[in-house]
A tleap script that builds the chain and sets N, CA, C and O, in Angstrom:
source leaprc.protein.ff14SB
mol = sequence {
  NMET ASP PHE TRP ALA ARG LEU ASP ASN LEU
  ILE GLU PHE LYS ASN LEU THR ARG LYS GLU
  VAL ALA ALA GLN ALA ASN PHE SER TYR SER
  SER PHE THR ASN GLY ARG LYS ARG GLU SER
  VAL PRO ALA ALA ASP VAL ALA LEU ARG ILE
  ALA LYS VAL LEU GLY VAL SER VAL GLU TYR
  LEU LEU GLU GLY GLU LEU PRO LYS ILE LYS
  SER ASP LYS ASP LEU LEU GLU LEU VAL LYS
  ILE TYR ARG LYS LEU SER THR ARG ASP LYS
  SER VAL LEU LEU THR LEU ALA LYS LYS LEU
  ASN CGLU
}
set mol.1.N position { 122.092 -35.562 15.451 }
set mol.1.CA position { 120.796 -35.868 16.004 }
set mol.1.C position { 119.778 -34.880 15.409 }
set mol.1.O position { 120.056 -33.685 15.299 }
set mol.2.N position { 118.627 -35.380 15.037 }
set mol.2.CA position { 117.616 -34.523 14.420 }
set mol.2.C position { 116.522 -34.130 15.415 }
set mol.2.O position { 116.548 -34.526 16.581 }
set mol.3.N position { 115.569 -33.349 14.931 }
set mol.3.CA position { 114.452 -32.855 15.745 }
set mol.3.C position { 113.793 -33.996 16.516 }
set mol.3.O position { 113.610 -33.909 17.730 }
set mol.4.N position { 113.438 -35.067 15.804 }
set mol.4.CA position { 112.681 -36.156 16.423 }
set mol.4.C position { 113.518 -36.928 17.438 }
set mol.4.O position { 112.992 -37.368 18.460 }
set mol.5.N position { 114.795 -37.095 17.175 }
set mol.5.CA position { 115.670 -37.782 18.132 }
set mol.5.C position { 115.806 -36.955 19.407 }
set mol.5.O position { 115.747 -37.495 20.511 }
set mol.6.N position { 115.991 -35.633 19.250 }
set mol.6.CA position { 116.061 -34.771 20.435 }
set mol.6.C position { 114.743 -34.798 21.198 }
set mol.6.O position { 114.723 -34.822 22.428 }
set mol.7.N position { 113.644 -34.793 20.451 }
set mol.7.CA position { 112.326 -34.855 21.071 }
set mol.7.C position { 112.173 -36.150 21.868 }
set mol.7.O position { 111.723 -36.123 23.013 }
set mol.8.N position { 112.541 -37.265 21.277 }
set mol.8.CA position { 112.455 -38.552 21.982 }
set mol.8.C position { 113.339 -38.571 23.228 }
set mol.8.O position { 112.942 -39.111 24.260 }
set mol.9.N position { 114.533 -37.986 23.137 }
set mol.9.CA position { 115.420 -37.927 24.302 }
set mol.9.C position { 114.782 -37.123 25.431 }
set mol.9.O position { 114.838 -37.521 26.594 }
set mol.10.N position { 114.183 -36.001 25.084 }
set mol.10.CA position { 113.516 -35.173 26.101 }
set mol.10.C position { 112.318 -35.889 26.708 }
set mol.10.O position { 112.096 -35.839 27.918 }
set mol.11.N position { 111.557 -36.551 25.860 }
set mol.11.CA position { 110.390 -37.287 26.343 }
set mol.11.C position { 110.829 -38.351 27.348 }
set mol.11.O position { 110.219 -38.508 28.406 }
set mol.12.N position { 111.881 -39.069 27.012 }
set mol.12.CA position { 112.397 -40.089 27.924 }
set mol.12.C position { 112.947 -39.448 29.197 }
set mol.12.O position { 112.685 -39.928 30.300 }
set mol.13.N position { 113.710 -38.360 29.043 }
set mol.13.CA position { 114.308 -37.666 30.184 }
set mol.13.C position { 113.229 -37.179 31.154 }
set mol.13.O position { 113.418 -37.227 32.369 }
set mol.14.N position { 112.110 -36.717 30.623 }
set mol.14.CA position { 111.036 -36.182 31.457 }
set mol.14.C position { 110.026 -37.250 31.864 }
set mol.14.O position { 109.010 -36.950 32.492 }
set mol.15.N position { 110.319 -38.513 31.498 }
set mol.15.CA position { 109.480 -39.656 31.870 }
set mol.15.C position { 108.041 -39.477 31.375 }
set mol.15.O position { 107.081 -39.710 32.109 }
set mol.16.N position { 107.920 -39.060 30.122 }
set mol.16.CA position { 106.624 -38.898 29.483 }
set mol.16.C position { 106.511 -39.896 28.346 }
set mol.16.O position { 107.453 -40.636 28.061 }
set mol.17.N position { 105.358 -39.914 27.698 }
set mol.17.CA position { 105.175 -40.708 26.486 }
set mol.17.C position { 104.934 -39.766 25.318 }
set mol.17.O position { 104.596 -38.598 25.503 }
set mol.18.N position { 105.111 -40.286 24.130 }
set mol.18.CA position { 104.836 -39.485 22.933 }
set mol.18.C position { 103.378 -39.037 22.916 }
set mol.18.O position { 103.071 -37.899 22.559 }
set mol.19.N position { 102.487 -39.941 23.305 }
set mol.19.CA position { 101.057 -39.610 23.312 }
set mol.19.C position { 100.765 -38.476 24.290 }
set mol.19.O position { 99.964 -37.590 23.989 }
set mol.20.N position { 101.402 -38.494 25.452 }
set mol.20.CA position { 101.187 -37.430 26.433 }
set mol.20.C position { 101.654 -36.080 25.892 }
set mol.20.O position { 100.958 -35.073 26.025 }
set mol.21.N position { 102.827 -36.073 25.289 }
set mol.21.CA position { 103.368 -34.824 24.745 }
set mol.21.C position { 102.486 -34.329 23.606 }
set mol.21.O position { 102.182 -33.138 23.536 }
set mol.22.N position { 102.073 -35.219 22.719 }
set mol.22.CA position { 101.203 -34.824 21.609 }
set mol.22.C position { 99.906 -34.217 22.148 }
set mol.22.O position { 99.460 -33.176 21.667 }
set mol.23.N position { 99.309 -34.860 23.134 }
set mol.23.CA position { 98.050 -34.347 23.698 }
set mol.23.C position { 98.248 -32.988 24.360 }
set mol.23.O position { 97.446 -32.077 24.154 }
set mol.24.N position { 99.306 -32.845 25.152 }
set mol.24.CA position { 99.561 -31.582 25.852 }
set mol.24.C position { 99.895 -30.452 24.878 }
set mol.24.O position { 99.632 -29.284 25.164 }
set mol.25.N position { 100.473 -30.801 23.733 }
set mol.25.CA position { 100.846 -29.791 22.739 }
set mol.25.C position { 99.740 -29.577 21.701 }
set mol.25.O position { 99.913 -28.835 20.735 }
set mol.26.N position { 98.603 -30.243 21.922 }
set mol.26.CA position { 97.487 -30.134 20.990 }
set mol.26.C position { 97.933 -30.495 19.570 }
set mol.26.O position { 97.696 -29.765 18.608 }
set mol.27.N position { 98.584 -31.646 19.486 }
set mol.27.CA position { 99.191 -32.149 18.255 }
set mol.27.C position { 98.800 -33.605 18.148 }
set mol.27.O position { 99.070 -34.378 19.067 }
set mol.28.N position { 98.176 -34.002 17.063 }
set mol.28.CA position { 97.689 -35.382 16.983 }
set mol.28.C position { 98.847 -36.383 17.006 }
set mol.28.O position { 99.909 -36.147 16.430 }
set mol.29.N position { 98.613 -37.489 17.680 }
set mol.29.CA position { 99.643 -38.526 17.775 }
set mol.29.C position { 99.980 -39.076 16.386 }
set mol.29.O position { 101.138 -39.390 16.111 }
set mol.30.N position { 98.982 -39.194 15.514 }
set mol.30.CA position { 99.256 -39.707 14.164 }
set mol.30.C position { 100.154 -38.734 13.384 }
set mol.30.O position { 101.006 -39.166 12.608 }
set mol.31.N position { 99.964 -37.419 13.590 }
set mol.31.CA position { 100.852 -36.444 12.944 }
set mol.31.C position { 102.265 -36.568 13.493 }
set mol.31.O position { 103.247 -36.423 12.765 }
set mol.32.N position { 102.348 -36.837 14.785 }
set mol.32.CA position { 103.639 -37.064 15.445 }
set mol.32.C position { 104.351 -38.239 14.775 }
set mol.32.O position { 105.518 -38.142 14.396 }
set mol.33.N position { 103.632 -39.342 14.639 }
set mol.33.CA position { 104.204 -40.557 14.054 }
set mol.33.C position { 104.568 -40.341 12.583 }
set mol.33.O position { 105.637 -40.757 12.138 }
set mol.34.N position { 103.681 -39.691 11.837 }
set mol.34.CA position { 103.950 -39.444 10.422 }
set mol.34.C position { 105.136 -38.511 10.221 }
set mol.34.O position { 105.958 -38.730 9.332 }
set mol.35.N position { 105.227 -37.474 11.041 }
set mol.35.CA position { 106.358 -36.558 10.944 }
set mol.35.C position { 107.668 -37.272 11.192 }
set mol.35.O position { 108.669 -37.024 10.521 }
set mol.36.N position { 107.643 -38.167 12.173 }
set mol.36.CA position { 108.848 -38.943 12.496 }
set mol.36.C position { 109.245 -39.819 11.322 }
set mol.36.O position { 110.419 -39.874 10.956 }
set mol.37.N position { 108.272 -40.506 10.728 }
set mol.37.CA position { 108.547 -41.390 9.594 }
set mol.37.C position { 109.092 -40.608 8.399 }
set mol.37.O position { 110.027 -41.053 7.734 }
set mol.38.N position { 108.502 -39.441 8.132 }
set mol.38.CA position { 108.933 -38.626 6.989 }
set mol.38.C position { 110.174 -37.802 7.303 }
set mol.38.O position { 110.778 -37.205 6.411 }
set mol.39.N position { 110.550 -37.776 8.581 }
set mol.39.CA position { 111.680 -36.970 9.048 }
set mol.39.C position { 111.488 -35.500 8.699 }
set mol.39.O position { 112.434 -34.800 8.339 }
set mol.40.N position { 110.234 -35.047 8.813 }
set mol.40.CA position { 109.937 -33.638 8.551 }
set mol.40.C position { 109.701 -32.912 9.864 }
set mol.40.O position { 109.156 -33.479 10.811 }
set mol.41.N position { 110.106 -31.684 9.911 }
set mol.41.CA position { 109.934 -30.865 11.106 }
set mol.41.C position { 108.512 -30.310 11.089 }
set mol.41.O position { 108.035 -29.873 10.041 }
set mol.42.N position { 107.829 -30.322 12.232 }
set mol.42.CA position { 106.472 -29.774 12.254 }
set mol.42.C position { 106.474 -28.266 12.004 }
set mol.42.O position { 107.516 -27.612 12.060 }
set mol.43.N position { 105.298 -27.740 11.732 }
set mol.43.CA position { 105.136 -26.298 11.533 }
set mol.43.C position { 105.621 -25.556 12.777 }
set mol.43.O position { 105.641 -26.107 13.877 }
set mol.44.N position { 106.008 -24.304 12.581 }
set mol.44.CA position { 106.577 -23.500 13.677 }
set mol.44.C position { 105.664 -23.440 14.892 }
set mol.44.O position { 106.138 -23.559 16.021 }
set mol.45.N position { 104.364 -23.260 14.684 }
set mol.45.CA position { 103.453 -23.158 15.830 }
set mol.45.C position { 103.382 -24.466 16.603 }
set mol.45.O position { 103.273 -24.456 17.829 }
set mol.46.N position { 103.442 -25.589 15.901 }
set mol.46.CA position { 103.421 -26.897 16.562 }
set mol.46.C position { 104.737 -27.124 17.302 }
set mol.46.O position { 104.737 -27.584 18.444 }
set mol.47.N position { 105.840 -26.807 16.665 }
set mol.47.CA position { 107.154 -26.961 17.311 }
set mol.47.C position { 107.217 -26.114 18.580 }
set mol.47.O position { 107.772 -26.546 19.590 }
set mol.48.N position { 106.652 -24.915 18.529 }
set mol.48.CA position { 106.633 -24.038 19.702 }
set mol.48.C position { 105.804 -24.647 20.828 }
set mol.48.O position { 106.217 -24.608 21.987 }
set mol.49.N position { 104.649 -25.204 20.507 }
set mol.49.CA position { 103.818 -25.839 21.542 }
set mol.49.C position { 104.528 -27.046 22.158 }
set mol.49.O position { 104.481 -27.251 23.371 }
set mol.50.N position { 105.178 -27.833 21.317 }
set mol.50.CA position { 105.922 -28.998 21.817 }
set mol.50.C position { 107.053 -28.531 22.736 }
set mol.50.O position { 107.248 -29.082 23.819 }
set mol.51.N position { 107.790 -27.521 22.301 }
set mol.51.CA position { 108.899 -26.992 23.102 }
set mol.51.C position { 108.397 -26.499 24.461 }
set mol.51.O position { 109.033 -26.749 25.485 }
set mol.52.N position { 107.266 -25.804 24.470 }
set mol.52.CA position { 106.707 -25.300 25.729 }
set mol.52.C position { 106.325 -26.442 26.662 }
set mol.52.O position { 106.569 -26.365 27.866 }
set mol.53.N position { 105.731 -27.495 26.121 }
set mol.53.CA position { 105.357 -28.655 26.938 }
set mol.53.C position { 106.597 -29.262 27.595 }
set mol.53.O position { 106.548 -29.686 28.750 }
set mol.54.N position { 107.704 -29.301 26.856 }
set mol.54.CA position { 108.923 -29.941 27.352 }
set mol.54.C position { 109.864 -28.982 28.079 }
set mol.54.O position { 110.883 -29.399 28.629 }
set mol.55.N position { 109.518 -27.703 28.076 }
set mol.55.CA position { 110.327 -26.732 28.812 }
set mol.55.C position { 111.667 -26.411 28.182 }
set mol.55.O position { 112.638 -26.123 28.881 }
set mol.56.N position { 111.716 -26.461 26.851 }
set mol.56.CA position { 112.943 -26.119 26.126 }
set mol.56.C position { 112.608 -25.106 25.041 }
set mol.56.O position { 111.441 -24.787 24.817 }
set mol.57.N position { 113.624 -24.609 24.379 }
set mol.57.CA position { 113.404 -23.679 23.281 }
set mol.57.C position { 113.200 -24.447 21.975 }
set mol.57.O position { 113.610 -25.601 21.845 }
set mol.58.N position { 112.569 -23.793 21.028 }
set mol.58.CA position { 112.424 -24.374 19.695 }
set mol.58.C position { 113.811 -24.557 19.084 }
set mol.58.O position { 114.065 -25.536 18.381 }
set mol.59.N position { 114.703 -23.607 19.358 }
set mol.59.CA position { 116.073 -23.709 18.841 }
set mol.59.C position { 116.740 -25.001 19.300 }
set mol.59.O position { 117.477 -25.634 18.545 }
set mol.60.N position { 116.474 -25.383 20.540 }
set mol.60.CA position { 117.054 -26.637 21.027 }
set mol.60.C position { 116.521 -27.813 20.216 }
set mol.60.O position { 117.290 -28.676 19.792 }
set mol.61.N position { 115.215 -27.850 20.001 }
set mol.61.CA position { 114.638 -28.962 19.242 }
set mol.61.C position { 115.160 -29.000 17.807 }
set mol.61.O position { 115.381 -30.074 17.249 }
set mol.62.N position { 115.353 -27.833 17.220 }
set mol.62.CA position { 115.797 -27.768 15.830 }
set mol.62.C position { 117.298 -27.957 15.658 }
set mol.62.O position { 117.745 -28.635 14.733 }
set mol.63.N position { 118.074 -27.352 16.557 }
set mol.63.CA position { 119.519 -27.302 16.347 }
set mol.63.C position { 120.341 -28.056 17.382 }
set mol.63.O position { 121.534 -28.286 17.178 }
set mol.64.N position { 119.723 -28.439 18.479 }
set mol.64.CA position { 120.441 -29.201 19.492 }
set mol.64.C position { 121.218 -28.371 20.475 }
set mol.64.O position { 122.002 -28.904 21.261 }
set mol.65.N position { 121.010 -27.064 20.442 }
set mol.65.CA position { 121.684 -26.194 21.400 }
set mol.65.C position { 121.134 -26.497 22.790 }
set mol.65.O position { 119.922 -26.615 22.976 }
set mol.66.N position { 122.037 -26.623 23.767 }
set mol.66.CA position { 121.596 -26.906 25.131 }
set mol.66.C position { 120.617 -25.850 25.616 }
set mol.66.O position { 120.823 -24.657 25.392 }
set mol.67.N position { 119.551 -26.285 26.279 }
set mol.67.CA position { 118.630 -25.290 26.834 }
set mol.67.C position { 119.323 -24.469 27.901 }
set mol.67.O position { 120.226 -24.951 28.584 }
set mol.68.N position { 118.903 -23.253 28.036 }
set mol.68.CA position { 119.477 -22.369 29.037 }
set mol.68.C position { 118.901 -22.728 30.409 }
set mol.68.O position { 117.695 -22.617 30.631 }
set mol.69.N position { 119.755 -23.150 31.309 }
set mol.69.CA position { 119.335 -23.480 32.665 }
set mol.69.C position { 120.059 -22.503 33.578 }
set mol.69.O position { 121.205 -22.732 33.964 }
set mol.70.N position { 119.394 -21.430 33.914 }
set mol.70.CA position { 120.026 -20.384 34.694 }
set mol.70.C position { 120.014 -20.688 36.186 }
set mol.70.O position { 120.941 -20.319 36.907 }
set mol.71.N position { 118.978 -21.352 36.641 }
set mol.71.CA position { 118.791 -21.488 38.081 }
set mol.71.C position { 119.430 -22.731 38.682 }
set mol.71.O position { 119.487 -22.843 39.907 }
set mol.72.N position { 119.908 -23.657 37.882 }
set mol.72.CA position { 120.430 -24.895 38.440 }
set mol.72.C position { 121.692 -25.344 37.704 }
set mol.72.O position { 121.623 -26.125 36.754 }
set mol.73.N position { 122.838 -24.845 38.150 }
set mol.73.CA position { 124.112 -25.166 37.497 }
set mol.73.C position { 124.462 -26.642 37.650 }
set mol.73.O position { 125.096 -27.222 36.769 }
set mol.74.N position { 124.052 -27.256 38.766 }
set mol.74.CA position { 124.328 -28.679 38.967 }
set mol.74.C position { 123.612 -29.528 37.914 }
set mol.74.O position { 124.178 -30.494 37.401 }
set mol.75.N position { 122.378 -29.168 37.596 }
set mol.75.CA position { 121.631 -29.905 36.587 }
set mol.75.C position { 122.309 -29.795 35.229 }
set mol.75.O position { 122.425 -30.787 34.509 }
set mol.76.N position { 122.748 -28.620 34.882 }
set mol.76.CA position { 123.443 -28.421 33.618 }
set mol.76.C position { 124.714 -29.262 33.563 }
set mol.76.O position { 125.015 -29.877 32.540 }
set mol.77.N position { 125.454 -29.285 34.661 }
set mol.77.CA position { 126.678 -30.087 34.719 }
set mol.77.C position { 126.369 -31.579 34.569 }
set mol.77.O position { 127.090 -32.300 33.879 }
set mol.78.N position { 125.296 -32.037 35.218 }
set mol.78.CA position { 124.896 -33.442 35.083 }
set mol.78.C position { 124.536 -33.789 33.643 }
set mol.78.O position { 124.905 -34.857 33.154 }
set mol.79.N position { 123.826 -32.908 32.966 }
set mol.79.CA position { 123.447 -33.148 31.580 }
set mol.79.C position { 124.692 -33.232 30.705 }
set mol.79.O position { 124.782 -34.104 29.841 }
set mol.80.N position { 125.642 -32.346 30.916 }
set mol.80.CA position { 126.880 -32.360 30.129 }
set mol.80.C position { 127.647 -33.667 30.346 }
set mol.80.O position { 128.144 -34.268 29.393 }
set mol.81.N position { 127.738 -34.095 31.595 }
set mol.81.CA position { 128.429 -35.350 31.910 }
set mol.81.C position { 127.704 -36.532 31.287 }
set mol.81.O position { 128.323 -37.399 30.670 }
set mol.82.N position { 126.386 -36.558 31.454 }
set mol.82.CA position { 125.563 -37.657 30.934 }
set mol.82.C position { 125.766 -37.832 29.429 }
set mol.82.O position { 125.889 -38.956 28.942 }
set mol.83.N position { 125.799 -36.742 28.712 }
set mol.83.CA position { 125.933 -36.805 27.255 }
set mol.83.C position { 127.267 -37.403 26.818 }
set mol.83.O position { 127.384 -37.897 25.696 }
set mol.84.N position { 128.253 -37.365 27.676 }
set mol.84.CA position { 129.580 -37.896 27.323 }
set mol.84.C position { 129.732 -39.375 27.679 }
set mol.84.O position { 130.701 -40.011 27.265 }
set mol.85.N position { 128.782 -39.931 28.444 }
set mol.85.CA position { 128.884 -41.317 28.893 }
set mol.85.C position { 128.577 -42.308 27.782 }
set mol.85.O position { 127.887 -41.990 26.814 }
set mol.86.N position { 129.107 -43.523 27.945 }
set mol.86.CA position { 128.771 -44.612 27.024 }
set mol.86.C position { 127.327 -45.034 27.277 }
set mol.86.O position { 126.746 -44.689 28.306 }
set mol.87.N position { 126.760 -45.767 26.352 }
set mol.87.CA position { 125.384 -46.247 26.501 }
set mol.87.C position { 125.239 -47.088 27.757 }
set mol.87.O position { 124.247 -46.973 28.477 }
set mol.88.N position { 126.218 -47.926 28.019 }
set mol.88.CA position { 126.187 -48.776 29.212 }
set mol.88.C position { 126.221 -47.929 30.481 }
set mol.88.O position { 125.452 -48.168 31.412 }
set mol.89.N position { 127.110 -46.945 30.517 }
set mol.89.CA position { 127.224 -46.092 31.699 }
set mol.89.C position { 125.967 -45.242 31.909 }
set mol.89.O position { 125.576 -44.975 33.046 }
set mol.90.N position { 125.339 -44.819 30.809 }
set mol.90.CA position { 124.077 -44.081 30.929 }
set mol.90.C position { 123.015 -44.953 31.588 }
set mol.90.O position { 122.249 -44.488 32.432 }
set mol.91.N position { 122.981 -46.218 31.193 }
set mol.91.CA position { 122.009 -47.149 31.764 }
set mol.91.C position { 122.258 -47.352 33.261 }
set mol.91.O position { 121.320 -47.367 34.058 }
set mol.92.N position { 123.518 -47.506 33.627 }
set mol.92.CA position { 123.883 -47.676 35.038 }
set mol.92.C position { 123.488 -46.433 35.837 }
set mol.92.O position { 122.906 -46.542 36.916 }
set mol.93.N position { 123.803 -45.267 35.307 }
set mol.93.CA position { 123.481 -44.019 35.992 }
set mol.93.C position { 121.974 -43.840 36.146 }
set mol.93.O position { 121.503 -43.408 37.198 }
set mol.94.N position { 121.223 -44.168 35.110 }
set mol.94.CA position { 119.772 -44.055 35.175 }
set mol.94.C position { 119.197 -45.004 36.219 }
set mol.94.O position { 118.293 -44.627 36.964 }
set mol.95.N position { 119.703 -46.219 36.282 }
set mol.95.CA position { 119.257 -47.181 37.292 }
set mol.95.C position { 119.548 -46.661 38.693 }
set mol.95.O position { 118.698 -46.749 39.579 }
set mol.96.N position { 120.730 -46.125 38.892 }
set mol.96.CA position { 121.107 -45.563 40.190 }
set mol.96.C position { 120.207 -44.387 40.563 }
set mol.96.O position { 119.751 -44.285 41.701 }
set mol.97.N position { 119.956 -43.502 39.597 }
set mol.97.CA position { 119.108 -42.331 39.856 }
set mol.97.C position { 117.694 -42.751 40.245 }
set mol.97.O position { 117.088 -42.161 41.140 }
set mol.98.N position { 117.173 -43.773 39.570 }
set mol.98.CA position { 115.834 -44.271 39.904 }
set mol.98.C position { 115.802 -44.848 41.307 }
set mol.98.O position { 114.834 -44.649 42.041 }
set mol.99.N position { 116.857 -45.563 41.685 }
set mol.99.CA position { 116.915 -46.129 43.046 }
set mol.99.C position { 116.984 -45.001 44.093 }
set mol.99.O position { 116.331 -45.077 45.134 }
set mol.100.N position { 117.761 -43.984 43.814 }
set mol.100.CA position { 117.883 -42.857 44.754 }
set mol.100.C position { 116.572 -42.082 44.873 }
set mol.100.O position { 116.294 -41.469 45.904 }
set mol.101.N position { 115.776 -42.117 43.816 }
set mol.101.CA position { 114.521 -41.379 43.796 }
set mol.101.C position { 113.370 -42.137 44.464 }
set mol.101.O position { 112.303 -41.563 44.684 }
set mol.102.N position { 113.569 -43.399 44.784 }
set mol.102.CA position { 112.498 -44.217 45.401 }
set mol.102.C position { 112.219 -43.772 46.819 }
set mol.102.O position { 111.356 -44.342 47.486 }
savepdb mol mol.pdb
quit
C-alpha cells in the first residue's frame, strides 16, 4: 500500500472527504489529485500538515507503520482485527458499527 492508499483509508476511516483534508491541510485539492495520479509523495511540509489533520505520523503515511495509540488499547486491537478481515467482512463490520453509532 502506498502513501495515497493509506491516506484514502484514513480519510474513509475518519469519515472525511479528500476536499476536507486538503482544505484543512492547506493543500490544494488539484495538487492532491495530481499527486495521486503521478503517484508522487507530497513535499515533507505538506505531508506533515496532512498527517496532523488525520492524527497520524508522517512515518505512517509513508511507510504504513501503525500509528502509536497509547491511550486506547481496544482501538488498536480493533484496527489490527479489521485489517485481517476479508472485504466482505469489513463491509459487514462497518455496517454494524454504523448501526450501533445511530
